[in-house]
C-alpha positions in Angstrom: 74.6 194.1 97.6 76.7 196.8 96.1 76.5 200.5 97.4 74.6 203.1 95.5 77.1 205.8 95.6 80.9 205.4 95.4 83.9 207.7 96.8 84.5 211.0 95.0 80.6 210.9 93.9 78.8 214.3 94.5 75.4 213.8 96.3 72.8 216.3 98.0 71.5 215.5 101.1 67.6 215.0 101.4 65.1 214.8 104.2 64.4 211.4 105.3 61.4 209.2 104.4 60.8 207.9 108.1 58.2 209.6 110.1 60.0 209.2 113.6 62.1 212.4 114.6 65.3 211.8 116.4 68.0 214.1 117.9 70.1 212.9 114.9 67.4 214.0 112.4 67.3 217.4 113.8 71.0 217.9 113.5 70.8 216.9 109.9 68.2 219.3 109.0 70.7 222.0 108.7 72.5 220.3 105.9 69.2 219.3 103.7 69.5 220.8 100.3 73.4 221.0 100.6 75.6 219.1 98.2 78.9 217.5 99.2 81.3 214.8 98.0 81.3 211.1 99.4 85.0 210.7 101.1 84.4 206.9 102.6 81.7 204.7 103.0 81.0 201.3 105.0 78.1 198.7 105.4 76.7 196.9 108.6 74.8 193.9 108.7 72.7 194.1 112.0 70.8 191.0 110.8 70.0 189.9 107.1 69.5 193.3 105.8 72.9 195.2 104.8 72.8 199.1 105.5 75.5 201.5 103.9 76.5 204.6 105.9 78.6 207.4 104.0 80.9 209.9 105.0 80.1 213.2 103.1 82.2 216.6 102.8 79.7 219.5 102.6 81.1 221.8 100.0 80.6 224.8 101.7 83.4 224.3 104.2 85.5 221.4 105.9 82.7 219.7 107.8 82.0 216.1 107.2 78.8 214.2 108.3 78.0 210.9 108.4 74.5 210.1 106.7 72.5 206.8 105.9 72.0 205.9 102.2 68.5 207.1 102.2 69.3 210.6 103.2 71.3 211.3 100.1 70.9 211.3 96.5 73.1 211.8 93.1 73.8 215.4 92.5 72.7 216.6 89.4 74.6 219.3 87.9 
């Protein structure tokens, strides 16, 4: 399984589709709608499923955040 996003690609932070709310979700809320650039990514395989994790540099500063694949979408200019 290949990653959906590549290094250097511009993405937008989107709300998660899950119904559960965690402290991590609350921290991510302030970035929803912001765009940024993928600076790194990696995958984990806790079982048979593979999950991709991305480091995104937010455009309006030097801040980098770590998001799951379902928390970003390709940025449409």
